[in-house]
N, CA, C and O atoms as CSV, one atom per row, in Angstrom:
chain,resi,resn,atom,element,x,y,z
A,1,MET,N,N,-1.506,0.550,25.210
A,1,MET,CA,C,-2.694,0.009,24.593
A,1,MET,C,C,-2.775,0.401,23.117
A,1,MET,O,O,-3.047,-0.441,22.260
A,2,HIS,N,N,-2.538,1.690,22.824
A,2,HIS,CA,C,-2.634,2.134,21.441
A,2,HIS,C,C,-1.568,1.490,20.562
A,2,HIS,O,O,-1.813,1.195,19.392
A,3,ASP,N,N,-0.386,1.274,21.130
A,3,ASP,CA,C,0.666,0.621,20.353
A,3,ASP,C,C,0.215,-0.744,19.865
A,3,ASP,O,O,0.425,-1.092,18.703
A,4,LYS,N,N,-0.398,-1.509,20.737
A,4,LYS,CA,C,-0.882,-2.849,20.378
A,4,LYS,C,C,-1.994,-2.749,19.339
A,4,LYS,O,O,-2.075,-3.567,18.423
A,5,MET,N,N,-2.849,-1.740,19.489
A,5,MET,CA,C,-3.954,-1.543,18.562
A,5,MET,C,C,-3.408,-1.300,17.154
A,5,MET,O,O,-3.914,-1.865,16.185
A,6,TYR,N,N,-2.386,-0.466,17.042
A,6,TYR,CA,C,-1.833,-0.168,15.728
A,6,TYR,C,C,-0.968,-1.297,15.192
A,6,TYR,O,O,-0.876,-1.488,13.979
A,7,GLU,N,N,-0.338,-2.037,16.079
A,7,GLU,CA,C,0.389,-3.225,15.618
A,7,GLU,C,C,-0.592,-4.204,14.983
A,7,GLU,O,O,-0.316,-4.768,13.925
A,8,LYS,N,N,-1.734,-4.405,15.629
A,8,LYS,CA,C,-2.758,-5.301,15.097
A,8,LYS,C,C,-3.298,-4.765,13.775
A,8,LYS,O,O,-3.502,-5.527,12.831
A,9,ALA,N,N,-3.528,-3.456,13.707
A,9,ALA,CA,C,-4.037,-2.845,12.470
A,9,ALA,C,C,-3.043,-3.039,11.328
A,9,ALA,O,O,-3.440,-3.345,10.203
A,10,GLU,N,N,-1.776,-2.865,11.607
A,10,GLU,CA,C,-0.756,-3.048,10.576
A,10,GLU,C,C,-0.703,-4.501,10.109
A,10,GLU,O,O,-0.482,-4.771,8.928
A,11,GLU,N,N,-0.906,-5.432,11.036
A,11,GLU,CA,C,-0.957,-6.852,10.663
A,11,GLU,C,C,-2.139,-7.128,9.738
A,11,GLU,O,O,-2.011,-7.858,8.756
A,12,ILE,N,N,-3.285,-6.541,10.059
A,12,ILE,CA,C,-4.487,-6.741,9.245
A,12,ILE,C,C,-4.276,-6.178,7.846
A,12,ILE,O,O,-4.616,-6.833,6.861
A,13,VAL,N,N,-3.724,-4.982,7.744
A,13,VAL,CA,C,-3.479,-4.367,6.439
A,13,VAL,C,C,-2.494,-5.210,5.638
A,13,VAL,O,O,-2.642,-5.344,4.423
A,14,ALA,N,N,-1.498,-5.774,6.298
A,14,ALA,CA,C,-0.534,-6.637,5.607
A,14,ALA,C,C,-1.224,-7.872,5.035
A,14,ALA,O,O,-0.871,-8.328,3.947
A,15,VAL,N,N,-2.190,-8.409,5.747
A,15,VAL,CA,C,-2.939,-9.568,5.258
A,15,VAL,C,C,-3.803,-9.169,4.062
A,15,VAL,O,O,-3.918,-9.919,3.093
A,16,ILE,N,N,-4.408,-7.989,4.139
A,16,ILE,CA,C,-5.252,-7.510,3.031
A,16,ILE,C,C,-4.435,-7.409,1.749
A,16,ILE,O,O,-4.955,-7.680,0.666
A,17,LYS,N,N,-3.165,-7.025,1.851
A,17,LYS,CA,C,-2.316,-6.876,0.661
A,17,LYS,C,C,-2.241,-8.157,-0.161
A,17,LYS,O,O,-2.134,-8.106,-1.386
A,18,ASN,N,N,-2.296,-9.288,0.501
A,18,ASN,CA,C,-2.152,-10.564,-0.193
A,18,ASN,C,C,-3.471,-11.306,-0.385
A,18,ASN,O,O,-3.488,-12.430,-0.887
A,19,GLU,N,N,-4.562,-10.683,0.009
A,19,GLU,CA,C,-5.870,-11.353,-0.053
A,19,GLU,C,C,-6.560,-11.096,-1.383
A,19,GLU,O,O,-6.513,-9.986,-1.914
A,20,THR,N,N,-7.194,-12.123,-1.913
A,20,THR,CA,C,-7.945,-11.990,-3.163
A,20,THR,C,C,-9.441,-12.191,-2.951
A,20,THR,O,O,-10.234,-11.846,-3.827
A,21,ASP,N,N,-9.836,-12.730,-1.828
A,21,ASP,CA,C,-11.244,-12.988,-1.525
A,21,ASP,C,C,-11.855,-11.729,-0.898
A,21,ASP,O,O,-11.514,-11.353,0.223
A,22,TRP,N,N,-12.747,-11.097,-1.629
A,22,TRP,CA,C,-13.317,-9.834,-1.155
A,22,TRP,C,C,-14.194,-10.008,0.079
A,22,TRP,O,O,-14.354,-9.060,0.848
A,23,ASN,N,N,-14.764,-11.187,0.291
A,23,ASN,CA,C,-15.532,-11.427,1.516
A,23,ASN,C,C,-14.614,-11.377,2.726
A,23,ASN,O,O,-14.987,-10.834,3.766
A,24,LYS,N,N,-13.415,-11.939,2.600
A,24,LYS,CA,C,-12.445,-11.880,3.691
A,24,LYS,C,C,-11.947,-10.461,3.888
A,24,LYS,O,O,-11.765,-10.012,5.019
A,25,ILE,N,N,-11.728,-9.757,2.795
A,25,ILE,CA,C,-11.267,-8.366,2.900
A,25,ILE,C,C,-12.299,-7.534,3.652
A,25,ILE,O,O,-11.944,-6.693,4.477
A,26,GLU,N,N,-13.559,-7.767,3.370
A,26,GLU,CA,C,-14.619,-7.038,4.070
A,26,GLU,C,C,-14.578,-7.327,5.576
A,26,GLU,O,O,-14.783,-6.423,6.386
A,27,LYS,N,N,-14.317,-8.565,5.946
A,27,LYS,CA,C,-14.203,-8.913,7.371
A,27,LYS,C,C,-13.009,-8.207,7.999
A,27,LYS,O,O,-13.094,-7.740,9.135
A,28,TYR,N,N,-11.901,-8.125,7.274
A,28,TYR,CA,C,-10.719,-7.431,7.791
A,28,TYR,C,C,-11.000,-5.942,7.976
A,28,TYR,O,O,-10.538,-5.330,8.939
A,29,LEU,N,N,-11.759,-5.365,7.048
A,29,LEU,CA,C,-12.111,-3.947,7.185
A,29,LEU,C,C,-12.953,-3.722,8.433
A,29,LEU,O,O,-12.777,-2.725,9.132
A,30,ARG,N,N,-13.865,-4.643,8.713
A,30,ARG,CA,C,-14.666,-4.532,9.937
A,30,ARG,C,C,-13.776,-4.607,11.179
A,30,ARG,O,O,-14.020,-3.911,12.164
A,31,GLN,N,N,-12.744,-5.454,11.128
A,31,GLN,CA,C,-11.813,-5.538,12.257
A,31,GLN,C,C,-11.089,-4.212,12.455
A,31,GLN,O,O,-10.879,-3.782,13.589
A,32,LEU,N,N,-10.707,-3.565,11.359
A,32,LEU,CA,C,-10.065,-2.248,11.468
A,32,LEU,C,C,-11.016,-1.221,12.071
A,32,LEU,O,O,-10.601,-0.355,12.841
A,33,GLN,N,N,-12.288,-1.322,11.719
A,33,GLN,CA,C,-13.278,-0.420,12.290
A,33,GLN,C,C,-13.458,-0.680,13.782
A,33,GLN,O,O,-13.607,0.259,14.564
A,34,GLU,N,N,-13.445,-1.946,14.177
A,34,GLU,CA,C,-13.566,-2.282,15.595
A,34,GLU,C,C,-12.369,-1.779,16.398
A,34,GLU,O,O,-12.505,-1.437,17.573
A,35,LEU,N,N,-11.207,-1.736,15.767
A,35,LEU,CA,C,-10.012,-1.206,16.427
A,35,LEU,C,C,-10.013,0.317,16.464
A,35,LEU,O,O,-9.150,0.924,17.099
A,36,ALA,N,N,-10.970,0.933,15.791
A,36,ALA,CA,C,-11.122,2.398,15.732
A,36,ALA,C,C,-9.989,3.070,14.971
A,36,ALA,O,O,-9.668,4.229,15.234
A,37,VAL,N,N,-9.381,2.356,14.030
A,37,VAL,CA,C,-8.361,2.969,13.183
A,37,VAL,C,C,-8.913,3.253,11.788
A,37,VAL,O,O,-8.240,3.848,10.947
A,38,LEU,N,N,-10.129,2.822,11.564
A,38,LEU,CA,C,-10.818,3.062,10.297
A,38,LEU,C,C,-12.227,3.524,10.635
A,38,LEU,O,O,-12.876,2.960,11.517
A,39,SER,N,N,-12.693,4.531,9.946
A,39,SER,CA,C,-14.019,5.082,10.226
A,39,SER,C,C,-15.106,4.023,10.066
A,39,SER,O,O,-15.106,3.283,9.081
A,40,PRO,N,N,-16.028,3.942,11.019
A,40,PRO,CA,C,-17.114,2.965,10.921
A,40,PRO,C,C,-18.126,3.297,9.818
A,40,PRO,O,O,-18.990,2.480,9.500
A,41,THR,N,N,-18.020,4.478,9.246
A,41,THR,CA,C,-18.957,4.857,8.189
A,41,THR,C,C,-18.524,4.384,6.807
A,41,THR,O,O,-19.313,4.417,5.863
A,42,LEU,N,N,-17.271,3.943,6.683
A,42,LEU,CA,C,-16.792,3.453,5.389
A,42,LEU,C,C,-17.350,2.070,5.121
A,42,LEU,O,O,-17.357,1.206,5.998
A,43,GLU,N,N,-17.814,1.873,3.903
A,43,GLU,CA,C,-18.443,0.611,3.542
A,43,GLU,C,C,-17.876,0.122,2.217
A,43,GLU,O,O,-17.821,0.873,1.243
A,44,LEU,N,N,-17.455,-1.136,2.183
A,44,LEU,CA,C,-16.961,-1.739,0.954
A,44,LEU,C,C,-18.154,-2.136,0.102
A,44,LEU,O,O,-19.076,-2.799,0.578
A,45,ARG,N,N,-18.131,-1.728,-1.162
A,45,ARG,CA,C,-19.246,-2.035,-2.067
A,45,ARG,C,C,-18.743,-2.703,-3.336
A,45,ARG,O,O,-17.656,-2.397,-3.828
A,46,LYS,N,N,-19.541,-3.609,-3.854
A,46,LYS,CA,C,-19.230,-4.228,-5.132
A,46,LYS,C,C,-19.961,-3.446,-6.216
A,46,LYS,O,O,-21.184,-3.308,-6.185
A,47,GLU,N,N,-19.203,-2.944,-7.160
A,47,GLU,CA,C,-19.769,-2.140,-8.241
A,47,GLU,C,C,-20.232,-3.044,-9.389
A,47,GLU,O,O,-19.829,-4.204,-9.476
A,48,LYS,N,N,-21.066,-2.510,-10.251
A,48,LYS,CA,C,-21.557,-3.257,-11.411
A,48,LYS,C,C,-20.415,-3.692,-12.328
A,48,LYS,O,O,-20.517,-4.702,-13.026
A,49,SER,N,N,-19.349,-2.935,-12.320
A,49,SER,CA,C,-18.199,-3.238,-13.173
A,49,SER,C,C,-17.405,-4.442,-12.671
A,49,SER,O,O,-16.503,-4.927,-13.354
A,50,GLY,N,N,-17.747,-4.924,-11.469
A,50,GLY,CA,C,-17.018,-6.036,-10.886
A,50,GLY,C,C,-15.926,-5.591,-9.935
A,50,GLY,O,O,-15.377,-6.400,-9.188
A,51,LYS,N,N,-15.610,-4.303,-9.961
A,51,LYS,CA,C,-14.612,-3.766,-9.037
A,51,LYS,C,C,-15.273,-3.519,-7.688
A,51,LYS,O,O,-16.498,-3.545,-7.569
A,52,HIS,N,N,-14.467,-3.285,-6.696
A,52,HIS,CA,C,-14.962,-2.958,-5.365
A,52,HIS,C,C,-14.576,-1.519,-5.049
A,52,HIS,O,O,-13.537,-1.030,-5.492
A,53,SER,N,N,-15.421,-0.856,-4.286
A,53,SER,CA,C,-15.127,0.538,-3.953
A,53,SER,C,C,-15.262,0.775,-2.459
A,53,SER,O,O,-16.033,0.117,-1.761
A,54,LEU,N,N,-14.489,1.730,-2.005
A,54,LEU,CA,C,-14.531,2.190,-0.632
A,54,LEU,C,C,-14.433,3.701,-0.702
A,54,LEU,O,O,-13.456,4.241,-1.219
A,55,ALA,N,N,-15.431,4.377,-0.188
A,55,ALA,CA,C,-15.494,5.844,-0.211
A,55,ALA,C,C,-15.358,6.401,-1.627
A,55,ALA,O,O,-14.746,7.448,-1.833
A,56,GLY,N,N,-15.932,5.696,-2.595
A,56,GLY,CA,C,-15.934,6.177,-3.974
A,56,GLY,C,C,-14.690,5.845,-4.775
A,56,GLY,O,O,-14.628,6.151,-5.965
A,57,LEU,N,N,-13.700,5.227,-4.152
A,57,LEU,CA,C,-12.490,4.831,-4.867
A,57,LEU,C,C,-12.600,3.368,-5.257
A,57,LEU,O,O,-12.976,2.532,-4.435
A,58,ASN,N,N,-12.275,3.052,-6.505
A,58,ASN,CA,C,-12.375,1.685,-6.994
A,58,ASN,C,C,-11.063,0.929,-6.819
A,58,ASN,O,O,-9.975,1.486,-6.964
A,59,PHE,N,N,-11.201,-0.365,-6.501
A,59,PHE,CA,C,-10.042,-1.224,-6.295
A,59,PHE,C,C,-10.236,-2.532,-7.039
A,59,PHE,O,O,-11.331,-3.093,-7.065
A,60,THR,N,N,-9.158,-3.008,-7.643
A,60,THR,CA,C,-9.214,-4.272,-8.355
A,60,THR,C,C,-8.639,-5.414,-7.529
A,60,THR,O,O,-8.903,-6.583,-7.808
A,61,ASP,N,N,-7.847,-5.071,-6.506
A,61,ASP,CA,C,-7.270,-6.117,-5.671
A,61,ASP,C,C,-6.964,-5.592,-4.270
A,61,ASP,O,O,-7.003,-4.388,-4.014
A,62,GLY,N,N,-6.660,-6.525,-3.376
A,62,GLY,CA,C,-6.377,-6.174,-1.990
A,62,GLY,C,C,-5.120,-5.348,-1.827
A,62,GLY,O,O,-5.018,-4.544,-0.901
A,63,LYS,N,N,-4.162,-5.539,-2.720
A,63,LYS,CA,C,-2.905,-4.794,-2.611
A,63,LYS,C,C,-3.143,-3.294,-2.749
A,63,LYS,O,O,-2.641,-2.508,-1.945
A,64,LYS,N,N,-3.900,-2.899,-3.756
A,64,LYS,CA,C,-4.184,-1.463,-3.955
A,64,LYS,C,C,-4.993,-0.902,-2.792
A,64,LYS,O,O,-4.746,0.212,-2.329
A,65,LEU,N,N,-5.957,-1.680,-2.328
A,65,LEU,CA,C,-6.770,-1.240,-1.187
A,65,LEU,C,C,-5.885,-1.035,0.042
A,65,LEU,O,O,-6.018,-0.030,0.740
A,66,ALA,N,N,-4.991,-1.973,0.306
A,66,ALA,CA,C,-4.106,-1.869,1.473
A,66,ALA,C,C,-3.221,-0.636,1.378
A,66,ALA,O,O,-2.992,0.040,2.381
A,67,GLU,N,N,-2.723,-0.336,0.191
A,67,GLU,CA,C,-1.876,0.849,0.016
A,67,GLU,C,C,-2.641,2.117,0.368
A,67,GLU,O,O,-2.106,3.009,1.026
A,68,VAL,N,N,-3.878,2.194,-0.067
A,68,VAL,CA,C,-4.693,3.384,0.221
A,68,VAL,C,C,-5.047,3.432,1.705
A,68,VAL,O,O,-5.048,4.506,2.307
A,69,LEU,N,N,-5.348,2.280,2.296
A,69,LEU,CA,C,-5.646,2.247,3.729
A,69,LEU,C,C,-4.465,2.780,4.532
A,69,LEU,O,O,-4.644,3.587,5.444
A,70,GLU,N,N,-3.276,2.335,4.198
A,70,GLU,CA,C,-2.091,2.791,4.910
A,70,GLU,C,C,-1.876,4.288,4.754
A,70,GLU,O,O,-1.486,4.978,5.696
A,71,LYS,N,N,-2.135,4.770,3.564
A,71,LYS,CA,C,-1.832,6.170,3.271
A,71,LYS,C,C,-2.881,7.149,3.805
A,71,LYS,O,O,-2.538,8.221,4.303
A,72,TYR,N,N,-4.157,6.778,3.698
A,72,TYR,CA,C,-5.198,7.762,3.991
A,72,TYR,C,C,-6.109,7.451,5.167
A,72,TYR,O,O,-6.442,8.358,5.930
A,73,TRP,N,N,-6.521,6.209,5.337
A,73,TRP,CA,C,-7.634,5.979,6.256
A,73,TRP,C,C,-7.295,5.477,7.628
A,73,TRP,O,O,-8.068,5.690,8.561
A,74,VAL,N,N,-6.175,4.821,7.789
A,74,VAL,CA,C,-5.824,4.450,9.146
A,74,VAL,C,C,-5.510,5.759,9.851
A,74,VAL,O,O,-4.672,6.531,9.385
A,75,ASN,N,N,-6.162,6.009,10.947
A,75,ASN,CA,C,-6.134,7.306,11.607
A,75,ASN,C,C,-4.716,7.723,11.966
A,75,ASN,O,O,-4.215,7.388,13.040
A,76,GLN,N,N,-4.078,8.445,11.074
A,76,GLN,CA,C,-2.669,8.818,11.204
A,76,GLN,C,C,-2.405,9.728,12.396
A,76,GLN,O,O,-1.368,9.592,13.045
A,77,VAL,N,N,-3.300,10.641,12.699
A,77,VAL,CA,C,-3.092,11.567,13.826
A,77,VAL,C,C,-3.002,10.786,15.126
A,77,VAL,O,O,-2.101,11.014,15.933
A,78,MET,N,N,-3.937,9.864,15.330
A,78,MET,CA,C,-3.923,9.078,16.548
A,78,MET,C,C,-2.663,8.208,16.597
A,78,MET,O,O,-2.033,8.073,17.645
A,79,LYS,N,N,-2.310,7.632,15.470
A,79,LYS,CA,C,-1.134,6.779,15.411
A,79,LYS,C,C,0.119,7.581,15.766
A,79,LYS,O,O,0.948,7.117,16.548
A,80,ASP,N,N,0.259,8.763,15.207
A,80,ASP,CA,C,1.430,9.598,15.489
A,80,ASP,C,C,1.530,9.951,16.965
A,80,ASP,O,O,2.632,10.039,17.507
A,81,ASN,N,N,0.401,10.154,17.618
A,81,ASN,CA,C,0.397,10.503,19.038
A,81,ASN,C,C,0.781,9.325,19.931
A,81,ASN,O,O,1.150,9.519,21.089
A,82,CYS,N,N,0.695,8.109,19.402
A,82,CYS,CA,C,0.999,6.921,20.195
A,82,CYS,C,C,2.477,6.622,20.221
A,82,CYS,O,O,2.944,5.933,21.128
A,83,TRP,N,N,3.225,7.113,19.265
A,83,TRP,CA,C,4.643,6.737,19.187
A,83,TRP,C,C,5.509,7.629,19.986
A,83,TRP,O,O,6.725,7.440,20.020
């Protein structure tokens, strides 16, 4: 079950890398939260500068956001235990 969950999460993150529509990115983040690989307390916000932020980090595009998601927020401990 967990393998499928992380396969789906990796697919979602891959889509975020190429996405430019922040409304769609927000929906993808909610999907990651529903899969329990991303904390439900994280919220994507649009800053006055026009950038978007997640947990205080600013992003200009989906590619940078996806890189950070892969590195820090997808629950690595749980993922490691599944393999």
